[in-house]
N, CA, C and O atoms as a printed pandas DataFrame, in Angstrom:
     atom_number atom_name residue_name chain_id  residue_number  x_coord  y_coord  z_coord
0              1         N          MET        A               1    0.909   -1.530   -0.217
1              2        CA          MET        A               1   -0.216    0.269   -0.195
2              3         C          MET        A               1    0.811    1.120   -0.188
3              4         O          MET        A               1    1.919    0.816    0.255
4              5         N          PRO        A               2    0.527    2.201   -0.658
5              6        CA          PRO        A               2    1.266    3.296   -0.919
6              7         C          PRO        A               2    1.350    4.027    0.447
7              8         O          PRO        A               2    2.408    4.429    0.932
8              9         N          PHE        A               3   -0.152    4.190    1.149
9             10        CA          PHE        A               3   -0.028    4.838    2.428
10            11         C          PHE        A               3    0.264    4.153    3.768
11            12         O          PHE        A               3   -0.046    4.776    4.783
12            13         N          VAL        A               4    0.624    3.378    3.845
13            14        CA          VAL        A               4    1.143    2.519    4.707
14            15         C          VAL        A               4    1.573    3.624    6.116
15            16         O          VAL        A               4    0.898    3.731    7.141
16            17         N          SER        A               5    2.782    4.315    5.832
17            18        CA          SER        A               5    3.379    5.154    6.422
18            19         C          SER        A               5    2.920    6.061    7.024
19            20         O          SER        A               5    3.106    6.373    8.201
20            21         N          GLU        A               6    2.005    6.755    5.897
21            22        CA          GLU        A               6    1.111    7.946    6.299
22            23         C          GLU        A               6    0.087    7.526    7.341
23            24         O          GLU        A               6   -0.138    8.234    8.322
24            25         N          GLU        A               7   -0.559    6.318    7.114
25            26        CA          GLU        A               7   -1.456    5.836    8.122
26            27         C          GLU        A               7   -0.877    5.157    9.500
27            28         O          GLU        A               7   -1.603    4.865   10.450
28            29         N          ARG        A               8    0.672    4.932    9.458
29            30        CA          ARG        A               8    0.801    4.784   10.762
30            31         C          ARG        A               8    1.279    6.293   11.290
31            32         O          ARG        A               8    0.798    6.512   12.402
32            33         N          ILE        A               9    1.945    7.189   10.884
33            34        CA          ILE        A               9    1.921    8.564   11.186
34            35         C          ILE        A               9    0.689    9.384   11.976
35            36         O          ILE        A               9    0.874   10.302   12.775
36            37         N          PHE        A              10   -0.604    8.844   11.571
37            38        CA          PHE        A              10   -1.756    9.208   11.452
38            39         C          PHE        A              10   -2.020    9.089   13.079
39            40         O          PHE        A              10   -2.259    9.993   13.881
40            41         N          ARG        A              11   -1.853    7.164   13.369
41            42        CA          ARG        A              11   -2.334    6.376   14.525
42            43         C          ARG        A              11   -1.102    7.059   15.471
43            44         O          ARG        A              11   -1.408    7.274   16.643
44            45         N          LEU        A              12    0.281    7.417   15.035
45            46        CA          LEU        A              12    1.115    7.801   16.239
46            47         C          LEU        A              12    0.382    9.204   16.869
47            48         O          LEU        A              12    0.321    9.385   18.085
48            49         N          PHE        A              13   -0.092   10.039   16.015
49            50        CA          PHE        A              13   -0.625   11.088   16.344
50            51         C          PHE        A              13   -1.943   11.246   16.709
51            52         O          PHE        A              13   -2.341   12.408   16.783
52            53         N          VAL        A              14   -2.642   10.442   16.930
53            54        CA          VAL        A              14   -3.970   10.045   17.502
54            55         C          VAL        A              14   -3.352    9.538   18.839
55            56         O          VAL        A              14   -3.955   10.068   19.772
56            57         N          ARG        A              15   -1.997    8.390   19.430
57            58        CA          ARG        A              15   -2.247    8.078   20.232
58            59         C          ARG        A              15   -1.611    9.097   21.303
59            60         O          ARG        A              15   -2.042    9.230   22.448
60            61         N          SER        A              16   -0.695    9.682   20.845
61            62        CA          SER        A              16    0.044   10.996   21.570
62            63         C          SER        A              16   -0.911   11.831   21.945
63            64         O          SER        A              16   -1.228   11.887   23.133
64            65         N          LEU        A              17   -1.576   12.678   20.917
65            66        CA          LEU        A              17   -1.954   13.851   21.468
66            67         C          LEU        A              17   -3.698   13.538   21.261
67            68         O          LEU        A              17   -4.353   14.527   21.589
68            69         N          GLY        A              18   -4.603   12.287   20.755
69            70        CA          GLY        A              18   -5.830   12.008   21.106
70            71         C          GLY        A              18   -6.583   11.781   22.206
71            72         O          GLY        A              18   -6.441   12.295   23.316
72            73         N          GLY        A              19   -7.468   10.912   21.819
73            74        CA          GLY        A              19   -8.043    9.953   22.838
74            75         C          GLY        A              19   -8.773    8.855   22.544
75            76         O          GLY        A              19   -8.584    8.399   21.417
76            77         N          LYS        A              20   -9.676    8.214   23.344
77            78        CA          LYS        A              20  -10.344    7.231   23.033
78            79         C          LYS        A              20  -11.845    7.496   22.637
79            80         O          LYS        A              20  -12.527    8.423   23.074
80            81         N          VAL        A              21  -12.300    6.415   21.628
81            82        CA          VAL        A              21  -13.910    7.022   20.947
82            83         C          VAL        A              21  -14.408    5.235   21.170
83            84         O          VAL        A              21  -13.842    4.170   20.927
84            85         N          LYS        A              22  -15.369    5.504   21.588
85            86        CA          LYS        A              22  -16.207    4.347   22.092
86            87         C          LYS        A              22  -17.543    4.215   21.258
87            88         O          LYS        A              22  -18.497    4.734   21.837
88            89         N          ILE        A              23  -17.734    3.843   20.465
89            90        CA          ILE        A              23  -18.711    3.743   19.436
90            91         C          ILE        A              23  -19.430    2.603   19.660
91            92         O          ILE        A              23  -19.039    1.441   19.766
92            93         N          SER        A              24  -21.095    3.312   19.750
93            94        CA          SER        A              24  -22.633    2.391   19.745
94            95         C          SER        A              24  -23.674    2.704   19.154
95            96         O          SER        A              24  -24.230    3.802   19.142
96            97         N          ARG        A              25  -24.055    1.477   18.497
97            98        CA          ARG        A              25  -24.877    1.479   17.247
98            99         C          ARG        A              25  -26.599    1.182   18.123
99           100         O          ARG        A              25  -26.630    0.569   19.190
100          101         N          ARG        A              26  -27.568    1.589   17.625
101          102        CA          ARG        A              26  -28.271    1.406   17.937
102          103         C          ARG        A              26  -29.337    0.154   17.346
103          104         O          ARG        A              26  -29.458    0.012   16.130
104          105         N          GLY        A              27  -29.891   -0.500   18.059
105          106        CA          GLY        A              27  -30.621   -2.009   17.510
106          107         C          GLY        A              27  -31.852   -2.220   18.772
107          108         O          GLY        A              27  -32.160   -1.536   19.748
108          109         N          TYR        A              28  -32.299   -3.358   18.282
109          110        CA          TYR        A              28  -33.830   -3.250   18.911
110          111         C          TYR        A              28  -33.431   -4.996   19.869
111          112         O          TYR        A              28  -32.710   -5.874   19.397
112          113         N          ILE        A              29  -33.973   -5.048   20.914
113          114        CA          ILE        A              29  -34.124   -6.466   21.964
114          115         C          ILE        A              29  -35.576   -6.345   21.878
115          116         O          ILE        A              29  -36.280   -5.336   21.842
116          117         N          ARG        A              30  -35.929   -7.794   21.848
117          118        CA          ARG        A              30  -37.605   -8.199   22.359
118          119         C          ARG        A              30  -37.497   -8.492   23.612
119          120         O          ARG        A              30  -36.776   -9.318   24.171
120          121         N          ASP        A              31  -38.597   -7.440   24.201
121          122        CA          ASP        A              31  -39.081   -7.197   25.966
122          123         C          ASP        A              31  -40.291   -7.716   25.876
123          124         O          ASP        A              31  -41.061   -6.758   25.943
124          125         N          GLY        A              32  -40.867   -8.654   25.765
125          126        CA          GLY        A              32  -41.992   -9.348   26.338
126          127         C          GLY        A              32  -42.509   -9.655   24.543
127          128         O          GLY        A              32  -41.811  -10.319   23.776
128          129         N          ASP        A              33  -43.775   -9.049   24.164
129          130        CA          ASP        A              33  -44.266   -8.563   23.253
130          131         C          ASP        A              33  -44.036   -7.691   22.585
131          132         O          ASP        A              33  -44.774   -7.442   21.632
132          133         N          ARG        A              34  -42.973   -6.964   22.856
133          134        CA          ARG        A              34  -42.875   -5.453   22.238
134          135         C          ARG        A              34  -41.031   -5.312   22.009
135          136         O          ARG        A              34  -40.224   -5.713   22.848
136          137         N          ASP        A              35  -40.686   -4.700   20.776
137          138        CA          ASP        A              35  -39.354   -4.481   20.569
138          139         C          ASP        A              35  -39.099   -3.028   21.542
139          140         O          ASP        A              35  -39.841   -2.059   21.700
140          141         N          CYS        A              36  -37.510   -3.375   22.199
141          142        CA          CYS        A              36  -37.433   -1.943   22.708
142          143         C          CYS        A              36  -36.069   -1.769   22.010
143          144         O          CYS        A              36  -35.453   -2.711   21.512
144          145         N          GLU        A              37  -35.652   -0.502   22.014
145          146        CA          GLU        A              37  -34.447    0.190   21.080
146          147         C          GLU        A              37  -33.328    0.084   22.153
147          148         O          GLU        A              37  -33.546    0.406   23.321
148          149         N          ALA        A              38  -32.091   -0.389   21.716
149          150        CA          ALA        A              38  -31.169   -0.143   22.902
150          151         C          ALA        A              38  -30.030    0.272   22.034
151          152         O          ALA        A              38  -30.165    0.382   20.815
152          153         N          MET        A              39  -28.617    0.562   22.820
153          154        CA          MET        A              39  -27.620    0.946   21.988
154          155         C          MET        A              39  -26.491   -0.126   22.749
155          156         O          MET        A              39  -26.437   -0.340   23.960
156          157         N          SER        A              40  -25.668   -0.692   21.757
157          158        CA          SER        A              40  -24.982   -2.111   22.192
158          159         C          SER        A              40  -23.721   -0.880   21.283
159          160         O          SER        A              40  -23.873   -0.091   20.350
160          161         N          VAL        A              41  -22.289   -1.339   22.314
161          162        CA          VAL        A              41  -20.980   -1.198   22.060
162          163         C          VAL        A              41  -20.327   -2.005   20.901
163          164         O          VAL        A              41  -20.087   -3.202   21.059
164          165         N          VAL        A              42  -19.972   -1.214   19.471
165          166        CA          VAL        A              42  -19.440   -1.542   18.447
166          167         C          VAL        A              42  -17.969   -2.222   18.725
167          168         O          VAL        A              42  -17.568   -3.368   18.524
168          169         N          GLY        A              43  -17.187   -0.805   19.385
169          170        CA          GLY        A              43  -15.884   -0.743   19.689
170          171         C          GLY        A              43  -15.191    0.179   20.376
171          172         O          GLY        A              43  -15.904    0.923   21.049
172          173         N          GLU        A              44  -13.972    0.385   20.429
173          174        CA          GLU        A              44  -13.083    1.336   20.927
174          175         C          GLU        A              44  -11.995    1.588   19.887
175          176         O          GLU        A              44  -11.492    0.672   19.237
176          177         N          TRP        A              45  -11.655    2.866   19.761
177          178        CA          TRP        A              45  -10.463    2.996   18.632
178          179         C          TRP        A              45   -9.993    4.355   19.557
179          180         O          TRP        A              45  -10.577    5.027   20.407
180          181         N          ASP        A              46   -8.519    4.408   18.896
181          182        CA          ASP        A              46   -7.717    5.933   19.076
182          183         C          ASP        A              46   -8.748    6.808   17.835
183          184         O          ASP        A              46   -9.210    6.495   16.738
184          185         N          GLY        A              47   -8.785    7.950   18.640
185          186        CA          GLY        A              47   -9.697    9.242   17.908
186          187         C          GLY        A              47   -8.534   10.868   17.926
187          188         O          GLY        A              47   -7.523   11.178   18.556
188          189         N          TRP        A              48   -9.307   11.482   16.970
189          190        CA          TRP        A              48   -8.797   12.846   17.847
190          191         C          TRP        A              48  -10.015   13.861   17.279
191          192         O          TRP        A              48  -10.396   13.709   16.118
192          193         N          LEU        A              49  -10.490   14.683   17.955
193          194        CA          LEU        A              49  -11.691   15.351   17.907
194          195         C          LEU        A              49  -10.890   16.924   17.706
195          196         O          LEU        A              49  -10.233   17.593   18.504
196          197         N          SER        A              50  -11.246   17.145   16.367
197          198        CA          SER        A              50  -11.372   18.668   15.655
198          199         C          SER        A              50  -12.495   19.761   16.581
199          200         O          SER        A              50  -13.663   19.373   16.581
200          201         N          GLY        A              51  -12.267   20.789   17.183
201          202        CA          GLY        A              51  -13.006   21.539   17.259
202          203         C          GLY        A              51  -13.360   22.946   16.404
203          204         O          GLY        A              51  -14.062   23.910   16.709
204          205         N          SER        A              52  -12.663   22.678   15.343
205          206        CA          SER        A              52  -12.929   23.519   14.021
206          207         C          SER        A              52  -14.224   23.327   13.613
207          208         O          SER        A              52  -14.699   22.234   13.304
208          209         N          SER        A              53  -14.845   24.457   13.609
209          210        CA          SER        A              53  -16.379   24.559   13.351
210          211         C          SER        A              53  -16.523   24.201   11.557
211          212         O          SER        A              53  -15.492   24.187   10.883
212          213         N          SER        A              54  -17.627   23.979   11.033
213          214        CA          SER        A              54  -17.819   23.415    9.513
214          215         C          SER        A              54  -18.219   24.253    8.504
215          216         O          SER        A              54  -18.257   23.905    7.324
216          217         N          VAL        A              55  -18.621   25.706    9.047
217          218        CA          VAL        A              55  -18.136   26.900    8.523
218          219         C          VAL        A              55  -17.227   27.495    8.067
219          220         O          VAL        A              55  -16.192   27.524    8.733
220          221         N          PRO        A              56  -17.277   28.234    6.686
221          222        CA          PRO        A              56  -15.755   28.636    6.338
222          223         C          PRO        A              56  -15.936   29.981    7.162
223          224         O          PRO        A              56  -16.895   30.523    7.711
224          225         N          ASP        A              57  -14.493   30.302    6.994
225          226        CA          ASP        A              57  -14.173   31.584    7.422
226          227         C          ASP        A              57  -14.980   32.947    7.119
227          228         O          ASP        A              57  -15.203   32.837    5.913
228          229         N          GLY        A              58  -15.540   34.167    7.537
229          230        CA          GLY        A              58  -15.793   35.059    6.639
230          231         C          GLY        A              58  -17.624   35.042    5.985
231          232         O          GLY        A              58  -18.299   35.772    5.260
232          233         N          VAL        A              59  -17.805   33.936    6.645
233          234        CA          VAL        A              59  -18.998   33.570    6.233
234          235         C          VAL        A              59  -20.203   33.802    7.630
235          236         O          VAL        A              59  -20.445   33.198    8.675
236          237         N          PRO        A              60  -20.815   35.196    6.836
237          238        CA          PRO        A              60  -21.639   35.689    8.630
238          239         C          PRO        A              60  -23.108   34.964    9.490
239          240         O          PRO        A              60  -24.139   35.564    9.796
240          241         N          VAL        A              61  -22.837   33.790    9.682
241          242        CA          VAL        A              61  -24.079   32.881   10.349
242          243         C          VAL        A              61  -23.516   32.320   12.271
243          244         O          VAL        A              61  -22.459   32.153   12.880
244          245         N          ARG        A              62  -24.423   32.259   12.442
245          246        CA          ARG        A              62  -23.923   31.805   13.749
246          247         C          ARG        A              62  -23.605   30.405   13.631
247          248         O          ARG        A              62  -24.068   29.448   13.011
248          249         N          VAL        A              63  -22.712   30.597   14.389
249          250        CA          VAL        A              63  -21.723   28.930   14.536
250          251         C          VAL        A              63  -22.116   28.495   15.529
251          252         O          VAL        A              63  -22.443   29.255   16.441
252          253         N          ASP        A              64  -22.226   26.783   15.680
253          254        CA          ASP        A              64  -22.832   25.842   16.372
254          255         C          ASP        A              64  -21.187   25.058   16.652
255          256         O          ASP        A              64  -20.474   24.329   15.963
256          257         N          THR        A              65  -21.080   25.607   17.919
257          258        CA          THR        A              65  -19.585   25.457   18.569
258          259         C          THR        A              65  -20.483   23.601   18.545
259          260         O          THR        A              65  -19.539   22.846   18.313
260          261         N          GLY        A              66  -21.412   22.978   18.643
261          262        CA          GLY        A              66  -21.846   21.199   19.426
262          263         C          GLY        A              66  -21.359   20.768   18.278
263          264         O          GLY        A              66  -21.135   19.574   18.481
264          265         N          GLU        A              67  -20.891   21.170   16.579
265          266        CA          GLU        A              67  -21.027   20.530   15.744
266          267         C          GLU        A              67  -19.169   20.288   15.611
267          268         O          GLU        A              67  -18.468   21.300   15.613
268          269         N          MET        A              68  -18.766   19.434   15.544
269          270        CA          MET        A              68  -17.071   18.947   15.272
270          271         C          MET        A              68  -16.568   18.022   14.416
271          272         O          MET        A              68  -17.364   17.384   13.726
272          273         N          THR        A              69  -15.473   17.837   14.331
273          274        CA          THR        A              69  -15.120   16.719   12.929
274          275         C          THR        A              69  -14.290   15.707   14.017
275          276         O          THR        A              69  -13.651   16.103   14.992
276          277         N          LEU        A              70  -14.464   14.342   13.602
277          278        CA          LEU        A              70  -13.820   13.302   14.495
278          279         C          LEU        A              70  -13.169   12.704   13.575
279          280         O          LEU        A              70  -13.700   12.343   12.524
280          281         N          LEU        A              71  -11.456   12.459   13.970
281          282        CA          LEU        A              71  -10.834   11.311   13.034
282          283         C          LEU        A              71  -10.258   10.422   13.701
283          284         O          LEU        A              71   -9.552   10.554   14.701
284          285         N          MET        A              72  -10.660    9.187   12.959
285          286        CA          MET        A              72  -10.264    8.169   13.468
286          287         C          MET        A              72   -9.718    7.133   12.725
287          288         O          MET        A              72   -9.696    7.396   11.523
288          289         N          PRO        A              73   -9.183    5.831   13.080
289          290        CA          PRO        A              73   -8.127    4.950   12.287
290          291         C          PRO        A              73   -9.347    4.486   11.095
291          292         O          PRO        A              73  -10.539    4.375   11.379
292          293         N          VAL        A              74   -8.665    4.206    9.483
293          294        CA          VAL        A              74   -9.211    3.393    8.581
294          295         C          VAL        A              74   -9.940    2.623    8.967
295          296         O          VAL        A              74  -11.063    2.670    8.467
296          297         N          ASP        A              75   -9.594    1.261   10.319
297          298        CA          ASP        A              75  -10.785    0.231   10.475
298          299         C          ASP        A              75  -11.576    0.381   11.301
299          300         O          ASP        A              75  -12.124   -0.613   11.778
300          301         N          ALA        A              76  -11.922    1.760   11.777
301          302        CA          ALA        A              76  -12.633    1.888   12.601
302          303         C          ALA        A              76  -14.393    1.766   11.881
303          304         O          ALA        A              76  -14.751    2.285   10.824
304          305         N          ASP        A              77  -15.034    1.150   12.576
305          306        CA          ASP        A              77  -16.382    0.853   12.658
306          307         C          ASP        A              77  -17.367    1.918   12.850
307          308         O          ASP        A              77  -17.892    1.834   13.960
308          309         N          ILE        A              78  -17.798    2.906   12.129
309          310        CA          ILE        A              78  -18.302    3.794   12.508
310          311         C          ILE        A              78  -19.439    4.454   11.248
311          312         O          ILE        A              78  -18.997    4.504   10.100
312          313         N          ARG        A              79  -20.899    4.950   11.511
313          314        CA          ARG        A              79  -21.757    5.097   10.525
314          315         C          ARG        A              79  -22.275    5.818   11.304
315          316         O          ARG        A              79  -22.143    5.859   12.527
316          317         N          ALA        A              80  -23.436    6.956   10.044
317          318        CA          ALA        A              80  -24.307    7.857   10.325
318          319         C          ALA        A              80  -25.567    7.414   11.532
319          320         O          ALA        A              80  -26.450    6.591   11.293
320          321         N          GLY        A              81  -25.462    7.917   12.420
321          322        CA          GLY        A              81  -26.737    7.533   13.630
322          323         C          GLY        A              81  -26.217    7.010   14.618
323          324         O          GLY        A              81  -26.886    6.905   15.646
324          325         N          ASP        A              82  -24.903    6.548   14.567
325          326        CA          ASP        A              82  -23.857    5.933   15.691
326          327         C          ASP        A              82  -24.075    6.677   17.043
327          328         O          ASP        A              82  -25.140    7.287   17.145
328          329         N          GLY        A              83  -23.424    6.702   17.836
329          330        CA          GLY        A              83  -23.255    7.437   19.241
330          331         C          GLY        A              83  -21.818    7.486   19.637
331          332         O          GLY        A              83  -21.659    6.588   20.464
332          333         N          ALA        A              84  -21.098    7.895   19.503
333          334        CA          ALA        A              84  -19.799    8.168   19.999
334          335         C          ALA        A              84  -19.483    8.738   21.539
335          336         O          ALA        A              84  -20.139    9.547   22.195
336          337         N          VAL        A              85  -18.517    8.188   21.812
337          338        CA          VAL        A              85  -18.129    8.929   23.431
338          339         C          VAL        A              85  -17.063    9.154   23.653
339          340         O          VAL        A              85  -16.385    8.251   24.145
340          341         N          TYR        A              86  -16.494   10.380   23.400
341          342        CA          TYR        A              86  -14.578   10.639   23.235
342          343         C          TYR        A              86  -13.718   11.004   24.653
343          344         O          TYR        A              86  -13.506   11.929   25.437
344          345         N          LEU        A              87  -13.534   10.232   24.511
345          346        CA          LEU        A              87  -12.571   10.376   26.591
346          347         C          LEU        A              87  -11.296   10.831   25.764
347          348         O          LEU        A              87  -10.655   10.134   24.978
348          349         N          PRO        A              88  -11.067   12.175   26.120
349          350        CA          PRO        A              88   -9.418   13.036   25.725
350          351         C          PRO        A              88   -8.740   12.493   27.006
351          352         O          PRO        A              88   -9.316   12.359   28.086
352          353         N          GLN        A              89   -7.135   12.126   26.692
353          354        CA          GLN        A              89   -6.161   11.772   27.093
354          355         C          GLN        A              89   -6.445   12.665   28.682
355          356         O          GLN        A              89   -6.760   13.854   28.743
356          357         N          GLY        A              90   -6.279   11.924   29.643
357          358        CA          GLY        A              90   -6.036   12.921   30.731
358          359         C          GLY        A              90   -7.135   13.211   31.589
359          360         O          GLY        A              90   -7.146   13.745   32.698
360          361         N          GLN        A              91   -8.098   12.745   30.850
361          362        CA          GLN        A              91   -9.437   13.191   31.538
362          363         C          GLN        A              91  -10.419   11.764   31.939
363          364         O          GLN        A              91  -10.459   10.692   31.335
364          365         N          THR        A              92  -11.319   12.272   33.419
365          366        CA          THR        A              92  -12.107   10.675   33.602
366          367         C          THR        A              92  -13.304   10.828   32.782
367          368         O          THR        A              92  -14.018    9.835   32.642
368          369         N          GLU        A              93  -13.679   12.096   32.134
369          370        CA          GLU        A              93  -15.256   12.073   31.940
370          371         C          GLU        A              93  -15.232   12.459   30.476
371          372         O          GLU        A              93  -14.505   13.301   29.949
372          373         N          GLY        A              94  -16.583   11.341   29.649
373          374        CA          GLY        A              94  -15.825   11.552   27.909
374          375         C          GLY        A              94  -17.210   12.461   27.802
375          376         O          GLY        A              94  -18.003   12.656   28.724
376          377         N          ILE        A              95  -17.315   13.032   26.268
377          378        CA          ILE        A              95  -17.875   13.844   25.995
378          379         C          ILE        A              95  -18.902   13.029   24.908
379          380         O          ILE        A              95  -18.365   12.571   23.899
380          381         N          SER        A              96  -19.969   12.891   25.040
381          382        CA          SER        A              96  -21.210   12.003   24.148
382          383         C          SER        A              96  -21.507   13.129   22.949
383          384         O          SER        A              96  -21.653   14.342   23.106
384          385         N          PHE        A              97  -21.545   12.489   21.908
385          386        CA          PHE        A              97  -21.810   12.997   20.284
386          387         C          PHE        A              97  -22.474   12.317   19.686
387          388         O          PHE        A              97  -22.497   11.153   20.087
388          389         N          LEU        A              98  -23.349   12.658   18.441
389          390        CA          LEU        A              98  -23.672   11.451   17.629
390          391         C          LEU        A              98  -23.376   12.230   16.308
391          392         O          LEU        A              98  -23.123   13.370   15.918
392          393         N          VAL        A              99  -23.582   10.759   15.771
393          394        CA          VAL        A              99  -23.162   10.969   14.312
394          395         C          VAL        A              99  -23.507   11.326   13.503
395          396         O          VAL        A              99  -24.078   10.383   12.954
396          397         N          THR        A             100  -23.622   12.506   12.687
397          398        CA          THR        A             100  -24.250   13.694   11.937
398          399         C          THR        A             100  -24.183   13.211   10.203
399          400         O          THR        A             100  -25.099   13.375    9.398
400          401         N          GLY        A             101  -23.204   12.756    9.997
401          402        CA          GLY        A             101  -22.975   12.657    8.622
402          403         C          GLY        A             101  -22.118   11.074    7.915
403          404         O          GLY        A             101  -21.365   10.373    8.591
404          405         N          GLU        A             102  -22.413   10.852    6.721
405          406        CA          GLU        A             102  -21.594    9.845    6.649
406          407         C          GLU        A             102  -20.249    9.561    6.937
407          408         O          GLU        A             102  -19.738   10.605    7.341
408          409         N          PRO        A             103  -19.587    8.819    6.924
409          410        CA          PRO        A             103  -17.913    9.152    7.586
410          411         C          PRO        A             103  -17.529    8.915    5.718
411          412         O          PRO        A             103  -17.991    8.121    4.899
412          413         N          VAL        A             104  -16.161   10.357    5.563
413          414        CA          VAL        A             104  -15.212   10.395    4.880
414          415         C          VAL        A             104  -14.436    9.315    4.898
415          416         O          VAL        A             104  -13.902    8.953    5.947
416          417         N          ARG        A             105  -14.240    8.530    3.514
417          418        CA          ARG        A             105  -12.662    7.567    4.151
418          419         C          ARG        A             105  -11.725    8.338    3.242
419          420         O          ARG        A             105  -11.823    9.083    2.267
420          421         N          PHE        A             106  -10.699    7.781    4.061
421          422        CA          PHE        A             106   -9.420    8.163    3.240
422          423         C          PHE        A             106   -8.170    7.685    3.436
423          424         O          PHE        A             106   -7.696    7.753    4.571
424          425         N          PRO        A             107   -7.432    7.129    2.391
425          426        CA          PRO        A             107   -6.455    5.742    2.538
426          427         C          PRO        A             107   -5.633    6.186    4.150
427          428         O          PRO        A             107   -5.005    5.443    4.903
428          429         N          THR        A             108   -5.807    7.042    4.230
429          430        CA          THR        A             108   -5.342    6.967    5.844
430          431         C          THR        A             108   -5.587    6.877    7.384
431          432         O          THR        A             108   -5.047    6.475    8.414
432          433         N          HIS        A             109   -7.473    7.896    6.635
433          434        CA          HIS        A             109   -7.694    7.767    8.183
434          435         C          HIS        A             109   -9.569    8.110    7.852
435          436         O          HIS        A             109  -10.019    8.415    6.747
436          437         N          ILE        A             110  -10.153    7.997    8.765
437          438        CA          ILE        A             110  -11.829    8.449    8.665
438          439         C          ILE        A             110  -12.254    9.702    8.980
439          440         O          ILE        A             110  -11.859   10.173   10.047
440          441         N          GLU        A             111  -13.194   10.543    8.070
441          442        CA          GLU        A             111  -12.987   11.794    9.121
442          443         C          GLU        A             111  -14.515   11.852    8.903
443          444         O          GLU        A             111  -14.945   11.936    7.753
444          445         N          VAL        A             112  -15.613   11.797   10.291
445          446        CA          VAL        A             112  -17.229   11.951   10.070
446          447         C          VAL        A             112  -17.895   13.406   10.907
447          448         O          VAL        A             112  -17.282   13.613   11.954
448          449         N          LYS        A             113  -18.434   13.894   10.775
449          450        CA          LYS        A             113  -19.016   15.153   11.648
450          451         C          LYS        A             113  -19.898   14.446   12.525
451          452         O          LYS        A             113  -20.766   13.632   12.209
452          453         N          VAL        A             114  -19.486   14.963   13.982
453          454        CA          VAL        A             114  -20.559   14.916   14.809
454          455         C          VAL        A             114  -21.122   16.072   15.575
455          456         O          VAL        A             114  -20.854   17.245   15.315
456          457         N          GLN        A             115  -21.883   15.693   16.493
457          458        CA          GLN        A             115  -22.667   16.758   17.010
458          459         C          GLN        A             115  -23.128   16.595   18.583
459          460         O          GLN        A             115  -24.055   15.846   18.889
460          461         N          LYS        A             116  -22.372   17.389   19.579
461          462        CA          LYS        A             116  -22.287   17.233   21.061
462          463         C          LYS        A             116  -24.094   16.880   21.412
463          464         O          LYS        A             116  -25.069   17.536   21.045
464          465         N          HIS        A             117  -24.050   15.635   22.227
465          466        CA          HIS        A             117  -25.503   14.835   22.046
466          467         C          HIS        A             117  -25.769   15.488   23.667
467          468         O          HIS        A             117  -25.035   15.236   24.623
468          469         N          THR        A             118  -27.172   16.508   23.725
469          470        CA          THR        A             118  -27.262   16.907   25.428
470          471         C          THR        A             118  -28.547   16.366   25.477
471          472         O          THR        A             118  -29.279   16.018   24.550
472          473         N          ILE        A             119  -28.749   16.338   26.876
473          474        CA          ILE        A             119  -30.585   15.839   26.803
474          475         C          ILE        A             119  -30.763   16.715   27.779
475          476         O          ILE        A             119  -30.196   16.893   28.857
476          477         N          VAL        A             120  -31.978   17.433   27.021
477          478        CA          VAL        A             120  -32.673   18.734   27.911
478          479         C          VAL        A             120  -33.304   18.269   28.482
479          480         O          VAL        A             120  -33.999   18.902   29.277
């Protein structure tokens, strides 16, 4: 593969500066005579959360700081609609996100838009 060294550099970058990302996927379980929604953990990978806004500079709109980009290794199993909990290095409490876009796959990593999951 021509991008093996670049992928290795990306993995070293997220291991040293990023955190852990736990991905959960919505499914259904049978509870008596009805189906109940349940989230099940798909896996956990190293990742990096970019705080940059998805709105270009100079655009006169209100920026939602709750929308960010999550970068993950190419082998991560992540889809639109999944739940993601990002735990930065050195922190004890994770930040919950919903995956709002389809993952964009590059030879070295995956980028996906996420939005903070807040319960009101």
